[in-house]
PALUMNU-245672 format. One record per residue (C-alpha): x, y, z. Coordinates in Angstrom, 1 decimal. Layout:
[site [X; Y; Z]]
...
# end
This chain:
[site [-12.7; 10.0; -25.7]]
[site [-9.9; 12.5; -24.9]]
[site [-11.7; 15.2; -26.9]]
[site [-15.0; 14.5; -25.2]]
[site [-13.4; 14.6; -21.7]]
[site [-11.6; 17.9; -22.5]]
[site [-14.5; 19.6; -24.0]]
[site [-17.5; 18.4; -22.0]]
[site [-16.3; 17.1; -18.7]]
[site [-13.2; 19.0; -17.5]]
[site [-14.8; 22.4; -17.8]]
[site [-17.4; 21.2; -15.2]]
[site [-14.9; 20.0; -12.5]]
[site [-12.6; 21.7; -10.1]]
[site [-8.8; 21.3; -10.6]]
[site [-9.1; 19.8; -14.1]]
[site [-5.3; 19.5; -14.3]]
[site [-5.7; 16.4; -12.1]]
[site [-6.9; 14.6; -15.2]]
[site [-4.9; 16.0; -18.1]]
[site [-1.8; 13.7; -17.9]]
[site [0.3; 16.3; -19.8]]
[site [2.9; 16.9; -17.0]]
[site [6.5; 17.5; -17.6]]
[site [8.4; 14.2; -17.9]]
[site [5.2; 12.1; -18.3]]
[site [5.9; 9.1; -20.5]]
[site [3.9; 8.0; -23.6]]
[site [4.8; 4.7; -25.2]]
[site [3.3; 3.0; -28.2]]
[site [0.2; 1.0; -27.1]]
[site [0.4; -1.3; -30.1]]
[site [4.1; -2.0; -29.9]]
[site [4.4; -2.7; -26.2]]
[site [3.5; -6.3; -25.1]]
[site [2.6; -5.7; -21.5]]
[site [0.6; -2.8; -20.3]]
[site [0.2; -1.8; -16.6]]
[site [-1.5; 1.1; -14.9]]
[site [-0.4; 2.3; -11.4]]
[site [-3.6; 3.0; -9.4]]
[site [-3.3; 5.2; -6.4]]
[site [-6.5; 5.0; -4.3]]
[site [-6.6; 8.6; -3.3]]
[site [-6.7; 12.0; -5.0]]
[site [-4.1; 13.2; -7.4]]
[site [-2.4; 15.6; -4.9]]
[site [-1.8; 12.7; -2.5]]
[site [-0.7; 10.1; -5.1]]
[site [1.7; 12.4; -6.9]]
[site [3.5; 13.1; -3.6]]
[site [4.3; 9.4; -3.3]]
[site [8.0; 8.6; -4.1]]
[site [7.1; 5.0; -4.7]]
[site [5.0; 6.0; -7.7]]
[site [7.9; 7.9; -9.3]]
[site [10.2; 5.0; -8.7]]
[site [7.9; 2.3; -10.3]]
[site [6.9; 4.7; -13.1]]
[site [10.4; 5.2; -14.2]]
[site [11.5; 1.6; -13.6]]
[site [8.8; 0.0; -15.7]]
[site [8.8; 2.6; -18.5]]
[site [12.5; 2.1; -19.1]]
[site [11.8; -1.5; -20.1]]
[site [11.2; -1.9; -23.8]]
[site [8.4; -4.5; -23.4]]
[site [6.5; -2.8; -20.6]]
[site [4.5; 0.4; -20.3]]
[site [3.2; 2.0; -17.1]]
[site [0.5; 4.7; -16.9]]
[site [-1.3; 6.3; -14.0]]
[site [-4.8; 6.6; -12.5]]
[site [-6.0; 8.2; -9.3]]
[site [-9.2; 8.3; -7.3]]
[site [-11.3; 10.9; -9.0]]
[site [-12.8; 13.7; -6.9]]
[site [-16.6; 13.5; -6.3]]
[site [-17.3; 16.1; -9.0]]
[site [-15.3; 14.1; -11.6]]
[site [-16.8; 10.8; -10.5]]
[site [-20.3; 12.3; -11.1]]
[site [-19.4; 13.4; -14.6]]
[site [-17.9; 10.0; -15.5]]
[site [-21.0; 8.2; -14.3]]
[site [-23.4; 10.6; -16.0]]
[site [-21.6; 10.3; -19.3]]
[site [-21.0; 6.6; -19.0]]
[site [-17.2; 7.0; -19.4]]
[site [-15.1; 4.4; -17.8]]
[site [-12.2; 5.3; -15.5]]
[site [-9.2; 6.0; -17.7]]
[site [-5.4; 6.3; -17.5]]
[site [-3.9; 9.8; -17.7]]
[site [-1.3; 9.2; -20.3]]
[site [-3.3; 7.5; -23.1]]
[site [-6.9; 8.0; -21.8]]
[site [-7.4; 4.3; -22.3]]
[site [-10.0; 2.6; -20.1]]
[site [-8.4; 0.9; -17.2]]
[site [-10.1; -2.3; -18.2]]
[site [-7.9; -2.4; -21.4]]
[site [-4.7; -2.9; -19.4]]
[site [-3.1; -6.2; -18.6]]
[site [-2.4; -5.2; -15.0]]
[site [-3.9; -2.8; -12.6]]
[site [-1.6; -2.2; -9.7]]
[site [-2.9; -0.6; -6.5]]
[site [-0.6; 0.7; -3.8]]
[site [-2.0; 0.2; -0.2]]
[site [-0.7; 3.1; 1.8]]
[site [-3.4; 3.2; 4.5]]
[site [-6.5; 1.2; 5.4]]
[site [-8.9; 4.0; 4.9]]
[site [-8.2; 3.9; 1.2]]
[site [-9.8; 0.4; 0.8]]
[site [-13.2; 1.7; -0.2]]
[site [-11.6; 3.8; -2.9]]
[site [-10.2; 0.6; -4.5]]
[site [-13.7; -0.8; -4.9]]
[site [-15.0; 2.5; -6.2]]
[site [-12.2; 2.7; -8.8]]
[site [-12.8; -0.9; -10.0]]
[site [-16.5; -0.1; -10.3]]
[site [-15.8; 3.1; -12.2]]
[site [-13.6; 1.0; -14.5]]
[site [-16.4; -1.6; -15.1]]
[site [-14.2; -4.3; -13.6]]
[site [-15.9; -6.9; -11.4]]
[site [-15.0; -6.2; -7.8]]
[site [-14.6; -9.8; -6.7]]
[site [-11.7; -11.7; -8.2]]
[site [-13.8; -14.8; -8.5]]
[site [-16.1; -13.0; -11.0]]
[site [-13.4; -11.8; -13.4]]
[site [-13.2; -13.4; -16.8]]
[site [-10.8; -13.4; -19.7]]
[site [-11.5; -9.8; -20.5]]
[site [-10.4; -8.5; -17.1]]
[site [-6.9; -7.3; -16.2]]
[site [-4.9; -8.8; -13.3]]
[site [-5.6; -6.8; -10.2]]
[site [-2.4; -6.5; -8.1]]
[site [-1.7; -4.7; -4.8]]
[site [1.4; -3.9; -2.8]]
[site [2.6; -1.4; -0.2]]
[site [2.7; -1.3; 3.6]]
[site [-0.9; -2.5; 4.1]]
[site [-0.2; -5.6; 2.0]]
[site [1.5; -7.0; 5.1]]
[site [-2.0; -8.0; 6.2]]
[site [-3.7; -8.6; 2.9]]
[site [-6.6; -10.6; 4.2]]
[site [-9.4; -8.0; 4.3]]
[site [-8.8; -7.4; 0.6]]
[site [-8.3; -11.1; -0.4]]
[site [-11.7; -11.3; -2.2]]
[site [-10.9; -8.3; -4.4]]
[site [-7.2; -8.6; -5.3]]
[site [-5.8; -11.3; -7.7]]
[site [-2.2; -11.1; -6.3]]
[site [-0.3; -9.2; -3.7]]
[site [3.3; -8.1; -3.9]]
[site [5.2; -8.2; -0.7]]
[site [8.4; -6.1; -0.3]]
[site [10.4; -3.7; -2.5]]
[site [8.7; -3.2; -5.8]]
[site [11.9; -2.6; -7.8]]
[site [12.9; -6.2; -6.9]]
[site [9.8; -8.1; -7.8]]
[site [7.6; -6.2; -10.3]]
[site [9.7; -6.7; -13.4]]
[site [9.7; -10.4; -12.7]]
[site [5.9; -10.5; -12.6]]
[site [5.5; -8.5; -15.8]]
[site [8.1; -10.6; -17.6]]
[site [6.2; -13.8; -16.6]]
[site [2.9; -12.2; -17.7]]
[site [4.5; -11.4; -21.1]]
[site [5.3; -15.1; -21.5]]
[site [1.8; -16.2; -20.6]]
[site [0.2; -13.8; -23.0]]
[site [1.9; -15.3; -26.0]]
[site [0.0; -18.0; -27.8]]
[site [-2.5; -19.0; -25.1]]
[site [-6.2; -18.5; -24.7]]
[site [-6.5; -15.6; -22.4]]
[site [-8.7; -17.2; -19.7]]
[site [-6.4; -20.2; -19.4]]
[site [-3.4; -17.9; -19.4]]
[site [-5.0; -15.9; -16.6]]
[site [-5.5; -18.9; -14.4]]
[site [-2.2; -20.5; -15.1]]
[site [-0.4; -17.2; -14.7]]
[site [-1.7; -16.7; -11.2]]
[site [-0.7; -20.2; -10.3]]
[site [2.8; -19.7; -11.8]]
[site [3.1; -16.3; -10.2]]
[site [2.5; -17.8; -6.7]]
[site [6.0; -19.4; -7.1]]
[site [7.7; -16.0; -7.4]]
[site [9.2; -15.1; -4.0]]
[site [7.1; -12.3; -2.5]]
[site [3.9; -13.0; -4.4]]
[site [0.7; -14.0; -2.6]]
[site [-2.3; -15.2; -4.6]]
[site [-5.2; -15.3; -2.1]]
[site [-7.5; -17.4; -4.2]]
[site [-5.0; -20.3; -3.9]]
[site [-5.5; -20.4; -0.1]]
[site [-8.5; -21.3; 2.1]]
[site [-9.1; -19.6; 5.5]]
[site [-10.6; -21.5; 8.4]]
[site [-12.2; -20.4; 11.6]]
[site [-13.3; -22.3; 14.8]]
[site [-16.7; -22.4; 16.3]]
[site [-16.0; -19.4; 18.5]]
[site [-15.2; -17.2; 15.4]]
[site [-11.4; -17.2; 15.9]]
[site [-9.2; -17.4; 12.9]]
[site [-7.4; -20.8; 12.6]]
[site [-5.2; -20.4; 9.6]]
[site [-4.7; -20.4; 5.9]]
[site [-4.0; -23.6; 3.9]]
[site [-2.8; -23.8; 0.2]]
[site [-5.3; -25.5; -2.0]]
[site [-2.6; -27.3; -4.0]]
[site [0.7; -28.9; -3.0]]
[site [3.0; -26.7; -5.0]]
[site [1.7; -23.5; -3.4]]
[site [4.0; -22.1; -0.7]]
[site [2.7; -22.0; 2.9]]
[site [4.7; -18.8; 3.7]]
[site [5.3; -15.7; 1.6]]
[site [8.6; -13.9; 2.1]]
[site [8.9; -10.3; 1.3]]
[site [11.5; -9.1; -1.3]]
[site [14.3; -6.8; -0.2]]
[site [16.6; -4.6; -2.3]]
[site [19.9; -5.4; -0.6]]
[site [22.1; -2.6; -2.1]]
[site [20.3; 0.7; -2.4]]
[site [23.2; 2.1; -4.6]]
[site [22.2; -0.5; -7.2]]
[site [18.4; 0.1; -6.9]]
[site [16.6; 1.9; -9.7]]
[site [16.5; 5.7; -9.4]]
[site [13.9; 7.9; -11.2]]
[site [16.0; 10.1; -13.4]]
[site [13.1; 12.1; -14.9]]
[site [10.3; 12.2; -12.3]]
[site [6.9; 13.6; -13.4]]
[site [6.5; 17.3; -12.5]]
[site [2.9; 18.2; -11.8]]
[site [1.3; 21.5; -12.9]]
[site [-1.0; 21.4; -9.9]]
[site [0.1; 22.1; -6.4]]
[site [0.5; 18.8; -4.6]]
[site [1.1; 17.9; -0.9]]
[site [4.8; 17.4; -1.4]]
[site [5.7; 19.6; -4.4]]
[site [9.5; 19.1; -4.4]]
[site [12.3; 16.7; -5.5]]
[site [12.4; 13.6; -3.3]]
[site [15.6; 11.7; -2.9]]
[site [15.7; 8.6; -0.8]]
[site [18.9; 8.7; 1.3]]
[site [18.2; 5.4; 3.1]]
[site [15.6; 2.7; 3.5]]
[site [14.6; 1.1; 6.8]]
[site [14.9; 2.1; 10.4]]
[site [16.2; 0.2; 13.5]]
[site [15.2; 2.7; 16.2]]
[site [12.7; 0.0; 17.3]]
[site [9.6; 2.0; 18.3]]
[site [7.3; -0.8; 19.3]]
[site [4.1; 0.7; 17.7]]
[site [5.8; 1.4; 14.3]]
[site [5.1; -1.1; 11.5]]
[site [7.4; 0.6; 9.0]]
[site [10.3; 0.3; 11.5]]
[site [9.8; -3.5; 11.6]]
[site [8.8; -4.5; 8.0]]
[site [11.4; -2.3; 6.2]]
[site [14.4; -3.6; 8.1]]
[site [17.4; -3.6; 7.6]]
[site [18.7; -0.1; 7.2]]
[site [20.3; 0.4; 3.7]]
[site [22.0; 3.6; 2.8]]
[site [22.8; 5.3; -0.5]]
[site [26.4; 6.5; -0.8]]
[site [26.8; 10.3; -0.5]]
[site [28.6; 10.6; -3.9]]
[site [25.6; 8.9; -5.6]]
[site [23.1; 11.1; -3.8]]
[site [25.0; 14.2; -5.0]]
[site [25.0; 13.0; -8.5]]
[site [21.3; 12.1; -8.4]]
[site [20.3; 15.5; -6.9]]
[site [22.3; 17.3; -9.6]]
[site [20.4; 15.4; -12.3]]
[site [17.0; 16.0; -10.7]]
[site [17.5; 19.7; -10.3]]
[site [18.4; 19.9; -14.0]]
[site [15.4; 17.8; -15.2]]
[site [12.6; 19.1; -13.0]]
[site [13.1; 22.8; -12.2]]
[site [12.0; 22.3; -8.6]]
[site [13.5; 24.7; -6.1]]
[site [13.4; 22.3; -3.1]]
[site [15.0; 18.9; -2.4]]
[site [13.7; 16.7; 0.3]]
[site [16.1; 14.1; 1.7]]
[site [13.6; 11.3; 2.6]]
[site [13.7; 8.2; 4.8]]
[site [12.1; 7.0; 8.0]]
[site [14.8; 8.8; 10.0]]
[site [16.9; 11.0; 7.8]]
[site [19.1; 12.4; 10.6]]
[site [20.3; 8.9; 11.2]]
[site [22.0; 8.8; 7.8]]
[site [25.7; 8.2; 8.4]]
[site [27.0; 11.1; 6.4]]
[site [24.1; 13.5; 6.8]]
[site [26.1; 16.5; 8.1]]
[site [28.9; 16.6; 5.5]]
[site [26.3; 15.7; 2.7]]
[site [24.2; 18.7; 3.7]]
[site [27.2; 21.0; 4.0]]
[site [28.1; 20.1; 0.4]]
[site [24.6; 20.5; -0.9]]
[site [23.9; 23.8; 0.7]]
[site [27.2; 25.2; -0.5]]
[site [26.9; 23.9; -4.0]]
[site [23.3; 25.1; -4.6]]
[site [23.3; 28.4; -2.6]]
[site [23.7; 30.5; -5.8]]
[site [20.8; 28.6; -7.5]]
[site [18.6; 29.3; -4.5]]
[site [17.8; 25.5; -4.1]]
[site [16.6; 24.7; -0.6]]
[site [16.8; 21.4; 1.2]]
[site [14.5; 19.8; 3.7]]
[site [14.6; 17.0; 6.3]]
[site [11.2; 15.3; 6.7]]
[site [12.1; 13.6; 9.9]]
[site [14.1; 15.0; 12.8]]
[site [15.5; 13.3; 15.8]]
[site [14.9; 14.9; 19.2]]
[site [18.4; 16.2; 19.8]]
[site [20.6; 19.2; 19.3]]
[site [22.3; 17.6; 16.3]]
[site [19.0; 17.7; 14.5]]
[site [18.7; 21.4; 15.3]]
[site [22.1; 22.0; 13.9]]
[site [21.0; 20.3; 10.7]]
[site [17.8; 22.2; 10.6]]
[site [19.7; 25.5; 11.0]]
[site [21.9; 24.4; 8.1]]
[site [19.0; 23.8; 5.7]]
[site [16.7; 26.6; 6.9]]
[site [19.2; 29.4; 7.2]]
[site [17.1; 31.8; 5.1]]
[site [13.6; 30.9; 6.1]]
[site [12.5; 29.4; 9.5]]
[site [9.5; 27.2; 8.9]]
[site [8.1; 25.2; 11.8]]
[site [9.9; 22.2; 13.4]]
[site [8.2; 19.0; 14.3]]
[site [9.3; 16.7; 17.1]]
[site [7.6; 13.4; 18.1]]
[site [8.1; 12.6; 21.8]]
[site [5.1; 10.3; 21.3]]
[site [4.4; 10.1; 25.0]]
[site [4.3; 12.5; 27.9]]
[site [6.3; 10.6; 30.5]]
[site [9.6; 8.8; 30.5]]
[site [7.9; 5.6; 31.7]]
[site [5.6; 5.6; 28.7]]
[site [8.5; 6.4; 26.3]]
[site [10.4; 3.4; 27.7]]
[site [7.3; 1.2; 27.1]]
[site [7.2; 2.2; 23.4]]
[site [11.1; 2.2; 23.2]]
[site [11.2; 5.7; 22.0]]
[site [14.7; 6.2; 23.2]]
[site [14.5; 9.9; 24.1]]
[site [14.2; 11.8; 27.4]]
[site [12.5; 15.0; 28.5]]
[site [16.0; 16.6; 28.7]]
[site [16.6; 15.6; 25.1]]
[site [13.4; 17.3; 24.0]]
[site [14.0; 20.5; 26.0]]
[site [17.6; 20.7; 24.8]]
[site [16.4; 20.4; 21.2]]
[site [13.5; 22.9; 21.6]]
[site [15.7; 25.3; 23.5]]
[site [18.3; 25.2; 20.7]]
[site [15.5; 25.8; 18.2]]
[site [14.1; 28.8; 20.0]]
[site [17.6; 30.3; 20.4]]
[site [18.3; 29.7; 16.7]]
[site [15.2; 31.8; 15.7]]
[site [12.3; 29.4; 15.5]]
[site [9.0; 30.6; 17.1]]
[site [6.8; 27.7; 16.3]]
[site [7.3; 24.1; 17.5]]
[site [5.0; 21.1; 16.7]]
[site [4.8; 18.3; 19.2]]
[site [3.4; 14.9; 18.1]]
[site [1.9; 12.6; 20.7]]
[site [-0.1; 9.3; 20.8]]
[site [-2.9; 8.4; 23.2]]
[site [-4.2; 5.0; 24.0]]
[site [-0.8; 3.4; 24.0]]
[site [-0.4; 0.1; 26.0]]
[site [-0.2; 0.5; 29.8]]
[site [-1.2; 4.2; 29.5]]
[site [-2.1; 5.9; 32.8]]
[site [-3.6; 9.2; 33.9]]
[site [-0.2; 10.5; 34.7]]
[site [0.8; 9.9; 31.0]]
[site [-1.9; 12.2; 29.8]]
[site [-0.9; 14.8; 32.4]]
[site [2.7; 14.4; 31.1]]
[site [1.5; 15.5; 27.7]]
[site [0.0; 18.6; 29.1]]
[site [3.0; 19.4; 31.3]]
[site [5.5; 18.9; 28.5]]
[site [3.6; 21.1; 26.0]]
[site [3.3; 23.9; 28.6]]
[site [6.9; 23.6; 29.6]]
[site [8.1; 23.9; 26.0]]
[site [5.8; 27.0; 25.6]]
[site [7.2; 28.5; 28.8]]
[site [10.8; 27.7; 27.6]]
[site [10.2; 29.5; 24.3]]
[site [8.8; 32.6; 25.9]]
[site [11.6; 32.8; 28.4]]
[site [14.3; 32.4; 25.7]]
[site [12.8; 35.1; 23.5]]
[site [13.1; 38.9; 23.8]]
[site [10.1; 41.1; 24.6]]
[site [9.3; 41.7; 20.9]]
[site [9.3; 38.0; 19.9]]
[site [7.9; 36.5; 23.1]]
[site [4.3; 36.9; 22.0]]
[site [5.0; 35.1; 18.7]]
[site [5.9; 31.8; 20.3]]
[site [3.4; 29.0; 19.4]]
[site [3.2; 25.3; 20.2]]
[site [1.1; 23.0; 18.0]]
[site [0.2; 19.8; 19.7]]
[site [-1.0; 16.9; 17.5]]
[site [-2.7; 13.9; 19.1]]
[site [-3.3; 10.6; 17.3]]
[site [-4.8; 7.4; 18.7]]
[site [-2.8; 4.2; 18.9]]
[site [-3.7; 1.7; 16.2]]
[site [-2.3; -1.8; 16.7]]
[site [-0.5; -2.9; 13.5]]
[site [0.5; -6.3; 12.3]]
[site [4.2; -7.4; 12.5]]
[site [4.9; -5.1; 15.5]]
[site [5.5; -5.9; 19.2]]
[site [2.1; -4.2; 19.9]]
[site [0.1; -6.4; 17.4]]
[site [-1.4; -8.3; 20.3]]
[site [-2.5; -5.1; 22.1]]
[site [-6.1; -3.8; 22.0]]
[site [-7.1; -0.4; 20.8]]
[site [-8.9; 1.7; 23.5]]
[site [-12.6; 1.9; 22.9]]
[site [-13.9; 5.1; 21.1]]
[site [-15.5; 6.2; 24.4]]
[site [-12.2; 6.0; 26.2]]
[site [-10.3; 7.8; 23.5]]
[site [-12.9; 10.6; 23.3]]
[site [-12.6; 11.0; 27.1]]
[site [-8.9; 11.3; 26.8]]
[site [-9.1; 13.8; 24.0]]
[site [-11.6; 15.9; 25.9]]
[site [-9.3; 15.8; 29.0]]
[site [-6.4; 17.1; 27.0]]
[site [-8.5; 19.7; 25.1]]
[site [-9.8; 21.2; 28.4]]
[site [-6.3; 21.5; 29.9]]
[site [-4.4; 22.7; 26.9]]
[site [-6.9; 25.5; 26.1]]
[site [-4.6; 28.4; 25.4]]
[site [-4.2; 31.0; 22.6]]
[site [-0.6; 30.0; 22.4]]
[site [-1.2; 26.2; 22.1]]
[site [-3.1; 24.8; 19.1]]
[site [-4.4; 21.3; 19.7]]
[site [-5.4; 19.0; 16.8]]
[site [-6.4; 15.4; 16.9]]
[site [-7.4; 12.5; 14.7]]
[site [-11.0; 11.4; 14.7]]
[site [-11.5; 8.4; 16.9]]
[site [-14.0; 6.8; 14.5]]
[site [-11.5; 6.9; 11.7]]
[site [-8.8; 5.4; 14.0]]
[site [-11.3; 2.7; 14.9]]
[site [-12.0; 1.6; 11.3]]
[site [-8.2; 1.8; 10.6]]
[site [-7.6; -0.7; 13.5]]
[site [-10.4; -3.0; 12.4]]
[site [-8.9; -3.4; 8.9]]
[site [-5.3; -3.4; 10.2]]
[site [-6.0; -6.6; 12.2]]
[site [-8.8; -8.0; 10.1]]
[site [-9.3; -11.2; 8.2]]
[site [-11.3; -12.2; 5.1]]
[site [-14.7; -11.9; 6.9]]
[site [-14.3; -8.2; 6.5]]
[site [-14.6; -8.3; 2.7]]
[site [-18.4; -8.3; 2.7]]
[site [-18.5; -5.4; 5.2]]
[site [-16.2; -3.4; 3.0]]
[site [-18.4; -4.2; 0.0]]
[site [-21.5; -3.2; 1.8]]
[site [-20.0; 0.0; 3.1]]
[site [-18.9; 1.0; -0.4]]
[site [-22.3; 0.1; -1.8]]
[site [-23.9; 2.4; 0.7]]
[site [-21.6; 5.3; -0.3]]
[site [-18.4; 5.0; 1.7]]
[site [-15.4; 6.4; -0.2]]
[site [-12.5; 8.9; 0.4]]
[site [-12.7; 7.7; 4.0]]
[site [-9.3; 9.2; 4.8]]
[site [-10.8; 12.7; 4.4]]
[site [-12.8; 13.8; 7.5]]
[site [-15.4; 15.6; 5.4]]
[site [-16.2; 12.4; 3.4]]
[site [-16.0; 9.8; 6.2]]
[site [-19.4; 8.3; 7.1]]
[site [-19.1; 6.2; 10.3]]
[site [-22.9; 5.7; 10.3]]
[site [-22.7; 3.8; 7.1]]
[site [-19.8; 1.7; 8.4]]
[site [-21.9; 0.9; 11.5]]
[site [-24.8; -0.2; 9.4]]
[site [-22.6; -2.4; 7.2]]
[site [-21.0; -4.2; 10.2]]
[site [-24.5; -4.7; 11.7]]
[site [-26.0; -6.1; 8.5]]
[site [-23.1; -8.5; 8.0]]
[site [-23.2; -9.7; 11.6]]
[site [-19.7; -8.6; 12.3]]
[site [-18.6; -7.0; 15.7]]
[site [-15.8; -4.6; 14.7]]
[site [-14.5; -4.4; 18.3]]
[site [-13.6; -8.1; 17.9]]
[site [-10.8; -7.0; 15.6]]
[site [-9.8; -3.6; 17.0]]
[site [-10.4; -3.7; 20.8]]
[site [-9.6; -7.3; 21.8]]
[site [-6.3; -8.4; 23.4]]
[site [-4.7; -11.2; 21.4]]
[site [-2.8; -14.1; 22.9]]
[site [0.7; -15.2; 21.8]]
[site [-0.7; -18.6; 20.9]]
[site [-3.5; -17.3; 18.7]]
[site [-3.3; -17.7; 15.0]]
[site [-3.1; -14.3; 13.3]]
[site [-4.5; -13.5; 9.8]]
[site [-1.0; -12.3; 8.7]]
[site [1.0; -15.2; 10.0]]
[site [1.7; -16.5; 6.5]]
[site [3.6; -13.3; 5.6]]
[site [7.3; -13.4; 6.5]]
[site [8.8; -10.0; 7.0]]
[site [12.2; -11.3; 8.2]]
[site [11.6; -10.1; 11.8]]
[site [10.9; -13.2; 13.9]]
[site [7.8; -13.8; 16.0]]
[site [10.1; -14.6; 18.9]]
[site [11.7; -11.1; 18.7]]
[site [8.2; -9.5; 18.6]]
[site [7.1; -11.4; 21.6]]
[site [10.3; -10.5; 23.5]]
[site [9.8; -6.9; 22.6]]
[site [6.2; -6.9; 23.8]]
[site [7.3; -8.5; 27.1]]
[site [10.0; -5.9; 27.5]]
[site [7.4; -3.2; 26.9]]
[site [5.3; -4.4; 29.8]]
[site [8.4; -4.4; 31.9]]
[site [9.2; -0.9; 30.8]]
[site [12.6; -2.1; 29.4]]
[site [14.4; -0.5; 26.4]]
[site [16.1; -2.1; 23.5]]
[site [19.0; -0.1; 21.9]]
[site [19.3; 0.6; 18.2]]
[site [21.4; -2.1; 16.6]]
[site [23.2; 0.4; 14.4]]
[site [24.8; 1.9; 17.5]]
[site [24.7; -1.1; 19.9]]
[site [24.7; -4.8; 19.9]]
[site [22.3; -6.9; 17.8]]
[site [18.9; -7.4; 19.5]]
[site [18.3; -10.6; 17.5]]
[site [15.3; -9.5; 15.3]]
[site [16.4; -12.1; 12.8]]
[site [16.1; -10.0; 9.6]]
[site [19.8; -10.2; 8.6]]
[site [19.9; -14.0; 8.9]]
[site [16.5; -14.7; 7.3]]
[site [17.1; -12.3; 4.4]]
[site [20.7; -13.4; 4.0]]
[site [22.0; -9.9; 4.5]]
[site [25.4; -9.0; 5.8]]
[site [25.5; -7.3; 9.2]]
[site [27.3; -4.2; 8.1]]
[site [24.7; -1.6; 8.4]]
[site [26.5; 0.4; 11.1]]
[site [27.0; 4.1; 11.2]]
[site [29.8; 5.1; 8.9]]
[site [29.4; 2.3; 6.5]]
[site [30.3; 4.6; 3.6]]
[site [33.0; 6.5; 5.4]]
[site [33.0; 9.1; 8.2]]
[site [33.2; 12.2; 6.1]]
[site [32.8; 13.6; 2.6]]
[site [35.4; 16.0; 1.2]]
[site [34.3; 19.6; 1.2]]
# end
């Protein structure tokens, strides 16, 4: 099959290196000698999937185990899909070119709701029945994890089991159990008994072992296990010590340009800033840091084994890392002669962040991005952003003085309690930053100052204080976008925004239940795929699918939920208590702030107690400084 694909198919498609599987550090293990075989399935194009650090971590982790192998598959582009269907070739893994159906496990990562249609399309291309109830002894176990798994219900009909929490912690346990169940048992019986047994692993959710109920008004009433030994709640798994977590020593180096074509090193996991709209900030608590000595060792190894010229220090809030400044000083000093550059993917809005940006961008000034999120202080207090207008202006002023000419500002519209004055605040803030930059520059540079303003629409996410809030209707969001566009029209200000129809579908599936599965199936059957790409998104087909299945999508996206209402994700325990989320929601309506627990007192989110984690994640846990 490899020869046929190389000779007859790849010459007909763009970017054929997406499908070669011959990258530097790719792993090829013996198919015959390895008991358990898994393929990591990323439901988007190669360039997106290969930029995902989680893939590199899981790929290295599983392939280091003697009894397991892990290969990769991505959503094929449209031209490649056409060739596969025309030639009758099933979707295959990159490393061995084996059909996906031949693996024991297919593991999807759920990074965003608009990738759901790609999952169905990939299963269909692999000749695997889409519904879990239709899979027989010849089918692999279909697994899924990632941030969207914290509300798994819209995909419950299609996924055999969900993995909740840190994959390094739980995936080897699942594969080890599967190895046991493969030995000496009829495969169909092993499949059924394996899923039953796997439901007993902490962090595993097998949706077929639960029944959903709804009342006469169409409201979700809850999930009930179908057997007594099935847990009522599923608790996510947490890597407690990041220094002991697996580190990918030899990450795959793509030949094709990808979105993030660089070394990625995770300096810490979790965030306690407490933004009330942010799901990641809630479900990945608590903050866990890697020691600076270990990071320096890992970076040295990666530079040697990849050849990359840039290292990204990744986390949800990298400038909050306790030892970020001395660490960066050491790294920049040690690698200056090798011309290795360093980047910070997330910057706080303060002058300390500018100081760090100056340190890592001393030779080349790329743009800086700041996320005030809202245009007024009232609105920033509602969302618990924890920054002021003065913070932003001090940071942008420092950036302009340090040589930057382009600043990107990221805002959200449709946030809870938003008023007209909050929209006007976005306009005024963008214009003030532009004016500030022009005033701080000399005559020759003044004309080069540019402000990029990015606008996204609020999407209510499960397990956040705003999970009960409705999304604005599409008509209201369009009106707000048009208002901003008309008043920010300037050759010096570039305004971009996310499509409201895409945000609407995202919200529907973010807060959805099992009744959305037939809609998803219908939309895929009509041609929906690659929905995260504006040029492929077909809202008209989604509309038809909702209508034909008798589902009102606004019921999920645009309805205010009550505290007493049962939620489709109530059976998932993240460690953050419902009481805390309710209190945070009430504080938002009161425009009251909650301080970061790393720098103030404990707000009582409950994660340390529920996850049996010591409360020692304060700044400076690993010491105040590093020796230079």
